[in-house]
DSSP file (Angstrom, degrees, kcal/mol; ACC not computed):
  #  RESIDUE AA STRUCTURE BP1 BP2  ACC     N-H-->O    O-->H-N    N-H-->O    O-->H-N    TCO  KAPPA ALPHA  PHI   PSI    X-CA   Y-CA   Z-CA
    1    1 A M     >        0   0    0      0, 0.0     4,-1.8     0, 0.0     5,-0.1   0.000 360.0 360.0 360.0 -45.1    0.0    0.0    0.0
    2    2 A A  H  >  +     0   0    0      1,-0.2     4,-2.2     2,-0.2     5,-0.2   0.862 360.0  55.9 -65.6 -34.5    2.8    2.4    0.9
    3    3 A K  H  > S+     0   0    0      1,-0.2     4,-2.3     2,-0.2    -1,-0.2   0.916 106.8  49.1 -63.7 -42.5    4.6    1.6   -2.3
    4    4 A R  H  > S+     0   0    0      1,-0.2     4,-2.3     2,-0.2    -1,-0.2   0.884 108.9  53.7 -63.8 -38.8    1.6    2.5   -4.4
    5    5 A Y  H  X S+     0   0    0     -4,-1.8     4,-2.2     2,-0.2    -1,-0.2   0.917 109.3  48.0 -61.8 -44.1    1.2    5.8   -2.4
    6    6 A V  H  X S+     0   0    0     -4,-2.2     4,-2.6     1,-0.2    -2,-0.2   0.911 110.3  51.6 -64.3 -42.3    4.9    6.7   -3.2
    7    7 A L  H  X S+     0   0    0     -4,-2.3     4,-2.5     1,-0.2    -1,-0.2   0.904 109.5  50.3 -61.4 -40.6    4.4    5.9   -6.9
    8    8 A D  H  X S+     0   0    0     -4,-2.3     4,-2.3     2,-0.2    -1,-0.2   0.912 110.7  49.4 -62.3 -42.4    1.3    8.1   -7.0
    9    9 A E  H  X S+     0   0    0     -4,-2.2     4,-2.5     2,-0.2    -2,-0.2   0.892 110.6  50.0 -65.3 -40.0    3.3   11.0   -5.4
   10   10 A I  H  X S+     0   0    0     -4,-2.6     4,-2.9     2,-0.2     5,-0.2   0.928 111.0  49.1 -64.4 -44.3    6.1   10.5   -7.9
   11   11 A E  H  X S+     0   0    0     -4,-2.5     4,-2.3     1,-0.2    -2,-0.2   0.895 111.1  50.4 -61.4 -39.7    3.7   10.6  -10.8
   12   12 A E  H  X S+     0   0    0     -4,-2.3     4,-2.3     2,-0.2    -1,-0.2   0.911 111.5  48.1 -64.7 -42.4    2.1   13.7   -9.4
   13   13 A L  H  X S+     0   0    0     -4,-2.5     4,-2.5     2,-0.2    -2,-0.2   0.927 111.7  49.5 -63.9 -45.0    5.5   15.4   -9.0
   14   14 A E  H  X S+     0   0    0     -4,-2.9     4,-2.4     1,-0.2    -2,-0.2   0.897 110.7  50.5 -61.6 -40.1    6.5   14.4  -12.6
   15   15 A A  H  X S+     0   0    0     -4,-2.3     4,-2.3     2,-0.2    -1,-0.2   0.919 110.4  49.4 -63.8 -43.1    3.2   15.8  -13.9
   16   16 A A  H  X S+     0   0    0     -4,-2.3     4,-2.6     1,-0.2    -2,-0.2   0.896 110.5  50.9 -63.0 -39.8    3.8   19.1  -12.0
   17   17 A I  H  X S+     0   0    0     -4,-2.5     4,-2.9     2,-0.2     5,-0.2   0.918 109.0  51.0 -63.8 -43.3    7.3   19.3  -13.4
   18   18 A R  H  X S+     0   0    0     -4,-2.4     4,-2.1     2,-0.2    -2,-0.2   0.929 112.3  46.5 -59.5 -45.6    6.0   18.8  -17.0
   19   19 A V  H  X S+     0   0    0     -4,-2.3     4,-2.6     2,-0.2     5,-0.2   0.935 114.8  46.1 -63.0 -47.3    3.4   21.5  -16.6
   20   20 A V  H  X S+     0   0    0     -4,-2.6     4,-2.1     1,-0.2    -2,-0.2   0.916 113.0  49.6 -63.3 -43.5    5.9   24.0  -15.0
   21   21 A A  H  < S+     0   0    0     -4,-2.9    -1,-0.2    -5,-0.2    -2,-0.2   0.881 115.0  44.7 -63.5 -38.1    8.5   23.2  -17.7
   22   22 A R  H  < S+     0   0    0     -4,-2.1    -2,-0.2    -5,-0.2    -1,-0.2   0.891 118.8  40.7 -72.8 -40.7    5.9   23.7  -20.5
   23   23 A E  H  < S+     0   0    0     -4,-2.6    -2,-0.2    -5,-0.2    -1,-0.2   0.706  92.9  97.6 -85.7 -19.9    4.4   26.9  -19.1
   24   24 A A  S  < S-     0   0    0     -4,-2.1     9,-0.0    -5,-0.2    -4,-0.0  -0.368  89.0 -96.5 -71.0 148.3    7.5   28.7  -17.9
   25   25 A D    >   -     0   0    0      1,-0.2     3,-2.0     2,-0.1    -1,-0.1  -0.471  29.7-134.8 -61.5 126.3    9.1   31.3  -20.1
   26   26 A P  T 3  S+     0   0    0      0, 0.0    -1,-0.2     0, 0.0     4,-0.1   0.739 104.2  58.7 -59.0 -22.2   11.9   29.5  -22.1
   27   27 A K  T 3  S+     0   0    0      2,-0.1    -2,-0.1     3,-0.0     3,-0.0   0.652  83.8  97.4 -82.4 -14.4   14.2   32.5  -21.3
   28   28 A T  S <  S-     0   0    0     -3,-2.0     5,-0.1     1,-0.1    -4,-0.0  -0.599  86.9-109.5 -75.6 129.9   13.8   32.0  -17.5
   29   29 A P     >  -     0   0    0      0, 0.0     4,-2.0     0, 0.0     3,-0.4  -0.275  21.2-122.9 -59.3 144.4   16.7   30.0  -16.1
   30   30 A S  H  > S+     0   0    0      1,-0.2     4,-2.6     2,-0.2     5,-0.2   0.854 111.3  56.9 -57.5 -37.8   15.8   26.5  -14.9
   31   31 A R  H  > S+     0   0    0      1,-0.2     4,-2.4     2,-0.2    -1,-0.2   0.907 106.4  49.2 -62.8 -40.8   17.0   27.2  -11.4
   32   32 A E  H  > S+     0   0    0     -3,-0.4     4,-2.2     2,-0.2    -1,-0.2   0.899 111.6  49.0 -65.3 -40.5   14.6   30.2  -11.1
   33   33 A V  H  X S+     0   0    0     -4,-2.0     4,-2.5     2,-0.2    -2,-0.2   0.902 110.6  51.6 -63.9 -41.0   11.7   28.1  -12.4
   34   34 A A  H  X S+     0   0    0     -4,-2.6     4,-2.7     2,-0.2    -2,-0.2   0.905 108.7  50.2 -63.7 -42.0   12.6   25.4   -9.9
   35   35 A V  H  X S+     0   0    0     -4,-2.4     4,-2.5     2,-0.2    -1,-0.2   0.927 111.3  48.8 -61.7 -44.7   12.7   27.9   -7.0
   36   36 A T  H  X S+     0   0    0     -4,-2.2     4,-1.9     1,-0.2    -2,-0.2   0.913 112.6  48.2 -61.3 -42.7    9.3   29.2   -8.0
   37   37 A M  H  X S+     0   0    0     -4,-2.5     4,-2.0     2,-0.2    -2,-0.2   0.916 110.9  50.6 -64.6 -42.4    7.9   25.6   -8.2
   38   38 A Y  H  < S+     0   0    0     -4,-2.7    -2,-0.2     1,-0.2    -1,-0.2   0.916 112.0  47.2 -61.1 -43.8    9.4   24.7   -4.8
   39   39 A E  H  < S+     0   0    0     -4,-2.5    -1,-0.2     1,-0.2    -2,-0.2   0.828 116.5  43.6 -69.2 -31.0    7.8   27.8   -3.2
   40   40 A S  H  < S+     0   0    0     -4,-1.9    -1,-0.2     1,-0.2    -2,-0.2   0.712 123.8  33.6 -88.4 -20.2    4.4   27.2   -4.8
   41   41 A E     X  +     0   0    0     -4,-2.0     4,-2.0    -5,-0.2     3,-0.3  -0.334  67.7 144.7-128.3  51.7    4.2   23.4   -4.2
   42   42 A P  H  > S+     0   0    0      0, 0.0     4,-2.8     0, 0.0     5,-0.2   0.874  72.3  54.4 -63.2 -36.9    6.0   22.9   -0.8
   43   43 A G  H  > S+     0   0    0      1,-0.2     4,-0.6     2,-0.2    -2,-0.1   0.894 111.0  45.1 -62.6 -40.5    3.8   20.0    0.3
   44   44 A L  H  4 S+     0   0    0     -3,-0.3     3,-0.3     1,-0.2     4,-0.2   0.899 119.8  39.7 -69.8 -41.5    4.4   18.0   -2.8
   45   45 A I  H >X S+     0   0    0     -4,-2.0     3,-2.0     1,-0.2     4,-0.8   0.836 100.3  70.3 -81.8 -34.1    8.1   18.5   -2.9
   46   46 A D  H >X S+     0   0    0     -4,-2.8     4,-0.6     1,-0.3     3,-0.5   0.787  89.4  65.4 -57.3 -28.4    8.9   18.2    0.8
   47   47 A Q  H 3< S+     0   0    0     -4,-0.6     4,-0.3    -3,-0.3    -1,-0.3   0.792 108.1  40.0 -63.0 -26.6    8.1   14.5    0.7
   48   48 A F  H <> S+     0   0    0     -3,-2.0     4,-2.6    -4,-0.2     5,-0.2   0.535  89.7  90.7-100.9  -8.3   11.1   14.0   -1.6
   49   49 A V  H <X S+     0   0    0     -4,-0.8     4,-2.8    -3,-0.5     5,-0.2   0.921  87.6  47.6 -58.7 -49.6   13.6   16.4    0.0
   50   50 A A  H  X S+     0   0    0     -4,-0.6     4,-2.6     1,-0.2    -1,-0.2   0.919 113.5  48.5 -59.5 -44.4   15.2   13.8    2.4
   51   51 A T  H  > S+     0   0    0     -4,-0.3     4,-2.5     1,-0.2    -1,-0.2   0.923 113.6  46.8 -61.9 -44.5   15.6   11.2   -0.3
   52   52 A W  H  X S+     0   0    0     -4,-2.6     4,-2.7     2,-0.2    -2,-0.2   0.902 112.3  49.5 -65.6 -41.2   17.2   13.8   -2.7
   53   53 A V  H  X S+     0   0    0     -4,-2.8     4,-2.8    -5,-0.2     5,-0.2   0.932 112.3  47.9 -64.1 -44.5   19.5   15.1    0.0
   54   54 A I  H  X S+     0   0    0     -4,-2.6     4,-2.6    -5,-0.2    -2,-0.2   0.916 112.5  49.3 -62.9 -42.6   20.6   11.5    0.9
   55   55 A D  H  X S+     0   0    0     -4,-2.5     4,-2.2     2,-0.2    -2,-0.2   0.918 112.6  47.5 -61.3 -43.7   21.1   10.7   -2.8
   56   56 A K  H  X S+     0   0    0     -4,-2.7     4,-2.5     2,-0.2    -2,-0.2   0.920 112.6  48.7 -64.8 -43.9   23.2   13.8   -3.4
   57   57 A L  H  X S+     0   0    0     -4,-2.8     4,-2.7     1,-0.2     5,-0.2   0.910 110.5  51.4 -62.2 -41.9   25.3   13.1   -0.3
   58   58 A A  H  X S+     0   0    0     -4,-2.6     4,-2.7     2,-0.2    -1,-0.2   0.902 110.2  49.7 -61.8 -40.7   25.9    9.5   -1.4
   59   59 A T  H  X S+     0   0    0     -4,-2.2     4,-2.6     2,-0.2    -2,-0.2   0.926 112.1  47.3 -63.3 -44.9   27.0   10.8   -4.8
   60   60 A L  H  X S+     0   0    0     -4,-2.5     4,-2.4     2,-0.2    -2,-0.2   0.899 113.3  48.0 -64.6 -40.4   29.4   13.3   -3.2
   61   61 A I  H  X S+     0   0    0     -4,-2.7     4,-2.7     2,-0.2    -2,-0.2   0.926 112.3  49.1 -65.0 -44.4   30.8   10.7   -0.8
   62   62 A R  H  X S+     0   0    0     -4,-2.7     4,-1.8     1,-0.2    -2,-0.2   0.909 112.2  48.8 -60.8 -42.5   31.2    8.2   -3.7
   63   63 A R  H  X S+     0   0    0     -4,-2.6     4,-0.7     2,-0.2    -1,-0.2   0.906 112.3  48.4 -63.5 -42.2   33.0   10.9   -5.8
   64   64 A H  H >< S+     0   0    0     -4,-2.4     3,-0.8     1,-0.2    -2,-0.2   0.906 111.4  49.8 -65.6 -41.7   35.2   11.7   -2.9
   65   65 A R  H 3< S+     0   0    0     -4,-2.7    -1,-0.2     1,-0.2    -2,-0.2   0.834 105.1  58.2 -66.0 -31.8   36.1    8.1   -2.2
   66   66 A S  H 3< S+     0   0    0     -4,-1.8    -1,-0.2    -5,-0.2    -2,-0.2   0.677  88.4  89.0 -75.8 -15.4   36.9    7.5   -5.8
   67   67 A R  S << S-     0   0    0     -3,-0.8     2,-0.1    -4,-0.7    26,-0.0  -0.686  81.7-125.8 -82.6 129.3   39.6   10.2   -5.9
   68   68 A P        -     0   0    0      0, 0.0     3,-0.1     0, 0.0    -2,-0.1  -0.445  36.3 -96.7 -68.4 149.4   43.0    9.0   -4.9
   69   69 A E    >>  -     0   0    0      1,-0.2     4,-1.4    -2,-0.1     3,-0.5  -0.551  35.2-158.9 -68.6 109.9   44.5   11.0   -2.1
   70   70 A P  H 3> S+     0   0    0      0, 0.0     4,-2.5     0, 0.0     5,-0.2   0.849  87.8  60.0 -63.0 -33.5   46.7   13.5   -4.0
   71   71 A D  H 3> S+     0   0    0      1,-0.2     4,-3.3     2,-0.2     5,-0.2   0.893 100.8  55.4 -61.3 -38.8   48.9   14.2   -1.0
   72   72 A L  H <> S+     0   0    0     -3,-0.5     4,-1.6     2,-0.2    -1,-0.2   0.949 111.0  42.7 -59.4 -50.7   49.9   10.5   -0.8
   73   73 A Q  H  <>S+     0   0    0     -4,-1.4     5,-3.4     1,-0.2    -1,-0.2   0.906 116.6  47.9 -64.1 -40.7   51.2   10.4   -4.4
   74   74 A L  H ><5S+     0   0    0     -4,-2.5     3,-1.5     3,-0.2    -2,-0.2   0.901 108.1  54.6 -68.2 -39.2   52.9   13.8   -4.0
   75   75 A R  H 3<5S+     0   0    0     -4,-3.3    -1,-0.2     1,-0.3    -2,-0.2   0.846 111.0  46.6 -61.5 -32.1   54.5   12.8   -0.7
   76   76 A L  T 3<5S-     0   0    0     -4,-1.6    -1,-0.3    -5,-0.2    -2,-0.2   0.404 119.6-113.1 -89.8   3.0   56.0    9.8   -2.5
   77   77 A G  T < 5S+     0   0    0     -3,-1.5     2,-0.9     1,-0.2    -3,-0.2   0.736  72.4 136.9  75.9  23.2   57.1   12.0   -5.4
   78   78 A L      < +     0   0    0     -5,-3.4     3,-0.3    -6,-0.2    -1,-0.2  -0.824  13.8 155.7-105.9  94.1   54.6   10.4   -7.9
   79   79 A K        +     0   0    0     -2,-0.9    -1,-0.2     1,-0.2    -5,-0.1   0.742  65.0  46.7 -93.0 -25.1   53.2   13.2   -9.9
   80   80 A K        +     0   0    0     36,-0.1    -1,-0.2    35,-0.1    40,-0.1   0.020  69.2 133.0-115.4  29.6   52.1   11.6  -13.1
   81   81 A L        -     0   0    0     -3,-0.3     2,-0.1    38,-0.1    36,-0.1  -0.647  57.4-122.4 -77.5 132.5   50.2    8.5  -12.1
   82   82 A P        -     0   0    0      0, 0.0    12,-0.2     0, 0.0     3,-0.1  -0.468  10.1-142.7 -70.4 146.8   46.9    8.2  -14.0
   83   83 A R  S    S+     0   0    0      1,-0.2    11,-2.4    -2,-0.1    12,-0.5   0.921  81.9  17.3 -74.0 -44.9   43.9    7.9  -11.7
   84   84 A R  E     -A   93   0A   0      9,-0.3     2,-0.3    10,-0.1     9,-0.2  -0.910  65.3-163.9-128.8 154.3   42.1    5.4  -13.9
   85   85 A I  E     -A   92   0A   0      7,-2.7     7,-2.8    -2,-0.3     2,-0.6  -0.922  28.1-109.8-131.8 160.0   43.1    3.1  -16.7
   86   86 A V  E     +A   91   0A   0     -2,-0.3     2,-0.5     5,-0.2     5,-0.2  -0.813  32.8 179.7 -93.0 124.2   41.0    1.2  -19.3
   87   87 A R  E >   -A   90   0A   0      3,-3.4     3,-1.8    -2,-0.6     2,-0.4  -0.943  64.7 -47.0-125.6 108.0   40.9   -2.5  -18.7
   88   88 A G  T 3  S-     0   0    0     -2,-0.5    -2,-0.0     1,-0.3     0, 0.0  -0.571 123.2 -22.6  68.1-122.2   38.9   -4.3  -21.3
   89   89 A A  T 3  S+     0   0    0     -2,-0.4     2,-0.3    -3,-0.1    -1,-0.3   0.337 126.3  73.4-102.0   5.5   35.7   -2.4  -21.7
   90   90 A E  E <  S-A   87   0A   0     -3,-1.8    -3,-3.4     2,-0.0     2,-0.5  -0.843  72.5-127.6-123.7 158.6   35.8   -0.7  -18.2
   91   91 A R  E     -A   86   0A   0     -2,-0.3     2,-0.3    -5,-0.2    -5,-0.2  -0.893  32.6-176.7-101.0 128.2   37.7    2.0  -16.5
   92   92 A V  E     -A   85   0A   0     -7,-2.8    -7,-2.7    -2,-0.5     2,-0.3  -0.894  32.3-100.1-125.4 155.3   39.3    1.0  -13.2
   93   93 A K  E >   -A   84   0A   0     -2,-0.3     3,-1.3    -9,-0.2    -9,-0.3  -0.564  23.5-141.5 -73.5 131.8   41.2    2.9  -10.5
   94   94 A L  G >  S+     0   0    0    -11,-2.4     3,-1.7    -2,-0.3    45,-0.4   0.881 100.9  59.8 -58.9 -39.3   44.9    2.3  -10.8
   95   95 A L  G 3  S+     0   0    0    -12,-0.5    45,-2.7     1,-0.3    46,-0.4   0.634  98.6  59.3 -68.9 -12.8   45.3    2.2   -7.1
   96   96 A D  G <  S+     0   0    0     -3,-1.3    -1,-0.3    43,-0.2     2,-0.2   0.454  85.4 104.0 -92.2  -1.3   42.8   -0.8   -6.9
   97   97 A L    <   -     0   0    0     -3,-1.7    42,-2.3    -4,-0.2    43,-0.2  -0.522  65.8-131.4 -86.6 148.8   45.0   -3.0   -9.0
   98   98 A K  B >>  -B  138   0B   0     40,-0.2     4,-2.2    -2,-0.2     3,-0.5  -0.437  39.1 -88.5 -89.0 170.6   47.2   -5.9   -7.8
   99   99 A L  H 3> S+     0   0    0     38,-0.6     4,-2.4    36,-0.4     5,-0.2   0.853 123.3  49.7 -53.9 -49.2   50.8   -6.3   -8.9
  100  100 A P  H 3> S+     0   0    0      0, 0.0     4,-1.7     0, 0.0    -1,-0.2   0.894 113.3  48.5 -60.1 -36.7   50.3   -8.4  -12.0
  101  101 A E  H <> S+     0   0    0     -3,-0.5     4,-2.3     2,-0.2    -2,-0.2   0.896 109.8  51.1 -69.1 -39.0   47.7   -6.0  -13.3
  102  102 A V  H  X S+     0   0    0     -4,-2.2     4,-2.6     1,-0.2    -1,-0.2   0.878 107.7  54.0 -65.3 -36.5   50.0   -3.0  -12.6
  103  103 A R  H  X S+     0   0    0     -4,-2.4     4,-2.1    -5,-0.2    -1,-0.2   0.896 108.3  49.2 -63.7 -39.0   52.8   -4.7  -14.5
  104  104 A R  H  X S+     0   0    0     -4,-1.7     4,-2.1     2,-0.2    -2,-0.2   0.907 110.8  50.0 -65.9 -40.4   50.4   -5.1  -17.5
  105  105 A V  H  X S+     0   0    0     -4,-2.3     4,-2.7     1,-0.2    -2,-0.2   0.925 109.1  52.5 -61.4 -43.6   49.5   -1.4  -17.3
  106  106 A R  H  X S+     0   0    0     -4,-2.6     4,-2.4     1,-0.2    -2,-0.2   0.895 107.6  51.4 -59.6 -41.3   53.2   -0.6  -17.1
  107  107 A A  H  X S+     0   0    0     -4,-2.1     4,-2.1     2,-0.2    -1,-0.2   0.905 111.0  47.9 -63.8 -41.1   53.8   -2.6  -20.3
  108  108 A D  H  X S+     0   0    0     -4,-2.1     4,-1.8     2,-0.2    -2,-0.2   0.912 111.7  49.6 -64.7 -42.6   51.0   -0.7  -22.1
  109  109 A V  H  X>S+     0   0    0     -4,-2.7     5,-1.8     1,-0.2     4,-1.1   0.893 109.8  51.9 -63.8 -39.3   52.4    2.6  -20.9
  110  110 A W  H  <5S+     0   0    0     -4,-2.4     3,-0.4     1,-0.2    -1,-0.2   0.908 107.0  52.8 -63.9 -42.0   55.9    1.7  -22.1
  111  111 A K  H  <5S+     0   0    0     -4,-2.1    -1,-0.2     1,-0.2    -2,-0.2   0.875 112.6  44.8 -60.5 -37.9   54.5    0.7  -25.6
  112  112 A R  H  <5S-     0   0    0     -4,-1.8    -1,-0.2    -5,-0.1    -2,-0.2   0.665 104.0-132.6 -79.8 -16.4   52.8    4.2  -25.8
  113  113 A G  T  <5 -     0   0    0     -4,-1.1    -3,-0.2    -3,-0.4    -2,-0.1   0.863  40.3-179.9  66.7  34.8   55.9    5.9  -24.6
  114  114 A A    > < -     0   0    0     -5,-1.8     3,-1.4     1,-0.1    -1,-0.2  -0.325  37.3-121.6 -72.6 151.6   53.8    7.9  -22.2
  115  115 A P  T >  S+     0   0    0      0, 0.0     3,-0.6     0, 0.0     4,-0.3   0.690 105.6  68.6 -67.7 -18.6   55.3   10.5  -19.8
  116  116 A E  T 3> S+     0   0    0      1,-0.2     4,-2.5     2,-0.1     5,-0.2   0.427  70.4  99.2 -81.2   4.7   54.0    8.8  -16.7
  117  117 A L  H <> S+     0   0    0     -3,-1.4     4,-2.5     1,-0.2    -1,-0.2   0.894  79.1  51.2 -59.0 -43.7   56.4    5.8  -17.2
  118  118 A R  H <> S+     0   0    0     -3,-0.6     4,-1.9     1,-0.2    -1,-0.2   0.935 113.9  43.0 -62.4 -47.2   59.0    7.0  -14.7
  119  119 A D  H  > S+     0   0    0     -4,-0.3     4,-2.5     1,-0.2    -1,-0.2   0.879 113.1  53.1 -66.5 -36.8   56.5    7.5  -11.9
  120  120 A L  H  X S+     0   0    0     -4,-2.5     4,-2.7     2,-0.2    -2,-0.2   0.890 107.1  52.3 -65.5 -38.5   54.8    4.3  -12.7
  121  121 A D  H  X S+     0   0    0     -4,-2.5     4,-2.1     2,-0.2    -1,-0.2   0.907 110.5  47.8 -61.8 -41.8   58.1    2.4  -12.5
  122  122 A R  H  X S+     0   0    0     -4,-1.9     4,-2.0     2,-0.2    -2,-0.2   0.916 113.3  47.4 -65.8 -42.3   58.7    4.0   -9.1
  123  123 A A  H  X S+     0   0    0     -4,-2.5     4,-2.5     1,-0.2    -2,-0.2   0.890 110.8  52.5 -65.0 -39.1   55.2    3.0   -8.0
  124  124 A L  H  X S+     0   0    0     -4,-2.7     4,-2.9     2,-0.2    -2,-0.2   0.879 107.3  52.0 -64.4 -38.7   55.7   -0.5   -9.3
  125  125 A A  H  X S+     0   0    0     -4,-2.1     4,-2.2     2,-0.2    -1,-0.2   0.916 111.4  46.7 -64.1 -42.8   58.9   -0.9   -7.4
  126  126 A I  H  X S+     0   0    0     -4,-2.0     4,-1.9     2,-0.2    -2,-0.2   0.924 113.5  49.4 -62.9 -44.0   57.2    0.1   -4.2
  127  127 A H  H  X S+     0   0    0     -4,-2.5     4,-2.0     1,-0.2    -2,-0.2   0.928 110.9  48.8 -61.7 -46.8   54.3   -2.2   -5.0
  128  128 A A  H  X S+     0   0    0     -4,-2.9     4,-0.9     1,-0.2    -1,-0.2   0.889 108.3  55.1 -62.0 -40.2   56.7   -5.2   -5.7
  129  129 A K  H  < S+     0   0    0     -4,-2.2     3,-0.4     1,-0.2     4,-0.4   0.920 115.2  37.6 -59.3 -45.2   58.6   -4.5   -2.4
  130  130 A H  H >X S+     0   0    0     -4,-1.9     4,-1.7     1,-0.2     3,-0.6   0.716 106.6  66.2 -82.6 -20.5   55.4   -4.8   -0.3
  131  131 A A  H 3< S+     0   0    0     -4,-2.0    -1,-0.2     1,-0.2    -2,-0.2   0.694  87.7  70.2 -73.8 -17.8   53.8   -7.6   -2.4
  132  132 A R  T 3< S+     0   0    0     -4,-0.9    -1,-0.2    -3,-0.4     3,-0.2   0.880 108.8  34.7 -63.2 -35.6   56.6   -9.9   -1.2
  133  133 A E  T <4 S+     0   0    0     -3,-0.6     2,-0.5    -4,-0.4    -2,-0.2   0.842 132.6  27.4 -86.5 -36.7   55.0   -9.8    2.2
  134  134 A R    ><  -     0   0    0     -4,-1.7     3,-1.3     1,-0.1    -1,-0.3  -0.921  68.4-164.9-131.3 104.9   51.4   -9.7    1.1
  135  135 A R  T 3  S+     0   0    0     -2,-0.5   -36,-0.4     1,-0.3    -1,-0.1   0.841  85.1  46.5 -62.0 -38.5   50.7  -11.2   -2.3
  136  136 A K  T 3  S+     0   0    0    -38,-0.1    -1,-0.3   -37,-0.1     2,-0.1   0.117  79.8 135.5 -96.5  23.2   47.2   -9.7   -2.9
  137  137 A I    <   -     0   0    0     -3,-1.3   -38,-0.6   -10,-0.1     2,-0.1  -0.444  49.2-132.0 -72.7 141.5   48.0   -6.2   -1.9
  138  138 A T  B  >  -B   98   0B   0    -40,-0.2     4,-2.3    -2,-0.1   -40,-0.2  -0.460  22.9-109.8 -86.8 165.6   46.8   -3.4   -4.2
  139  139 A L  H  > S+     0   0    0    -42,-2.3     4,-2.5   -45,-0.4     5,-0.2   0.915 119.5  53.0 -60.6 -43.1   48.9   -0.5   -5.4
  140  140 A G  H  > S+     0   0    0    -45,-2.7     4,-2.1     1,-0.2    -1,-0.2   0.905 109.5  47.9 -60.1 -42.8   47.0    1.9   -3.2
  141  141 A Q  H  > S+     0   0    0    -46,-0.4     4,-2.5     2,-0.2    -1,-0.2   0.907 111.2  51.0 -64.7 -41.9   47.6   -0.2   -0.1
  142  142 A A  H  X S+     0   0    0     -4,-2.3     4,-2.5     1,-0.2    -2,-0.2   0.904 110.3  48.9 -63.1 -41.3   51.3   -0.6   -0.9
  143  143 A L  H  X S+     0   0    0     -4,-2.5     4,-2.4     2,-0.2    -1,-0.2   0.885 110.3  51.8 -66.4 -37.3   51.6    3.2   -1.3
  144  144 A E  H  X S+     0   0    0     -4,-2.1     4,-2.5     2,-0.2    -2,-0.2   0.927 111.3  47.1 -62.6 -45.1   49.9    3.8    2.0
  145  145 A I  H  X S+     0   0    0     -4,-2.5     4,-2.8     1,-0.2    -2,-0.2   0.922 112.2  50.1 -62.7 -44.3   52.3    1.3    3.7
  146  146 A E  H  X S+     0   0    0     -4,-2.5     4,-2.5     1,-0.2    -1,-0.2   0.910 110.7  49.5 -61.4 -42.4   55.3    3.0    2.1
  147  147 A D  H  X S+     0   0    0     -4,-2.4     4,-2.3     2,-0.2    -1,-0.2   0.922 112.2  47.6 -63.2 -44.1   54.0    6.4    3.2
  148  148 A S  H  X S+     0   0    0     -4,-2.5     4,-2.4     2,-0.2    -2,-0.2   0.906 111.4  51.1 -63.2 -41.9   53.5    5.2    6.8
  149  149 A T  H  X S+     0   0    0     -4,-2.8     4,-2.3     1,-0.2    -2,-0.2   0.922 110.7  48.2 -61.5 -44.5   57.0    3.6    6.8
  150  150 A R  H  X S+     0   0    0     -4,-2.5     4,-2.3     1,-0.2    -1,-0.2   0.890 110.2  52.0 -64.3 -39.0   58.6    6.8    5.6
  151  151 A K  H  X S+     0   0    0     -4,-2.3     4,-2.4     2,-0.2    -2,-0.2   0.922 109.9  49.2 -62.5 -43.9   56.7    8.8    8.2
  152  152 A L  H  X S+     0   0    0     -4,-2.4     4,-2.4     2,-0.2    -2,-0.2   0.919 111.5  48.6 -62.0 -44.0   57.9    6.5   11.0
  153  153 A K  H  X S+     0   0    0     -4,-2.3     4,-2.0     1,-0.2    -1,-0.2   0.900 111.4  50.5 -62.4 -40.3   61.5    6.7    9.8
  154  154 A E  H  X S+     0   0    0     -4,-2.3     4,-1.9     2,-0.2    -2,-0.2   0.900 110.4  49.3 -65.0 -41.0   61.3   10.5    9.6
  155  155 A E  H  X S+     0   0    0     -4,-2.4     4,-2.7     1,-0.2    -2,-0.2   0.893 109.4  52.1 -65.1 -39.9   59.9   10.7   13.2
  156  156 A K  H  < S+     0   0    0     -4,-2.4    -1,-0.2     1,-0.2    -2,-0.2   0.879 109.1  50.6 -64.6 -37.2   62.7    8.4   14.5
  157  157 A R  H  < S+     0   0    0     -4,-2.0    -1,-0.2     1,-0.2    -2,-0.2   0.898 114.5  43.9 -65.4 -39.9   65.3   10.7   12.8
  158  158 A R  H  < S+     0   0    0     -4,-1.9    -2,-0.2     1,-0.3    -1,-0.2   0.872 126.0  29.7 -73.4 -37.6   63.7   13.8   14.4
  159  159 A C  S  < S-     0   0    0     -4,-2.7    -1,-0.3    -5,-0.2     2,-0.1  -0.659  76.6-170.8-125.4  75.9   63.2   12.2   17.9
  160  160 A P              0   0    0      0, 0.0    -3,-0.1     0, 0.0    -4,-0.1  -0.444 360.0 360.0 -68.0 139.0   65.9    9.6   18.6
  161  161 A T              0   0    0     -2,-0.1    -5,-0.0    -5,-0.1    -2,-0.0   0.435 360.0 360.0 -99.2 360.0   65.2    7.6   21.7
């Protein structure tokens, strides 16, 4: 029963949007039309506000999570690592790949003669070093471990016990 009620409300909202879009002056910016609609139909729209806000927040969180931490790469001196690579028909994050996959990416980059080869070689060396201890480690995890190790060494140099 509740599902049917929600579907009816969505249909009502879509119908209101169609009417407003058709009747509004084409020169009026969409945002201004949306504000006018919101102010004139608060009861209809308020039901969807929480859902829309949660969806928008989820999108922003997903977008934030998908970005590699730029500070990590810069701290390790890796300026030209690509964020994503094409693997088959999909784009995947470089930092999510395991060692054999990173080696294949490196071979492709070498064939193209791309400028990121030097940084990729350095990242691959770090990855290989940490993959000896943990076979299924991703590039991102290896870089995190390397960064933590370097921080610890730096702290020990600054504060010898």
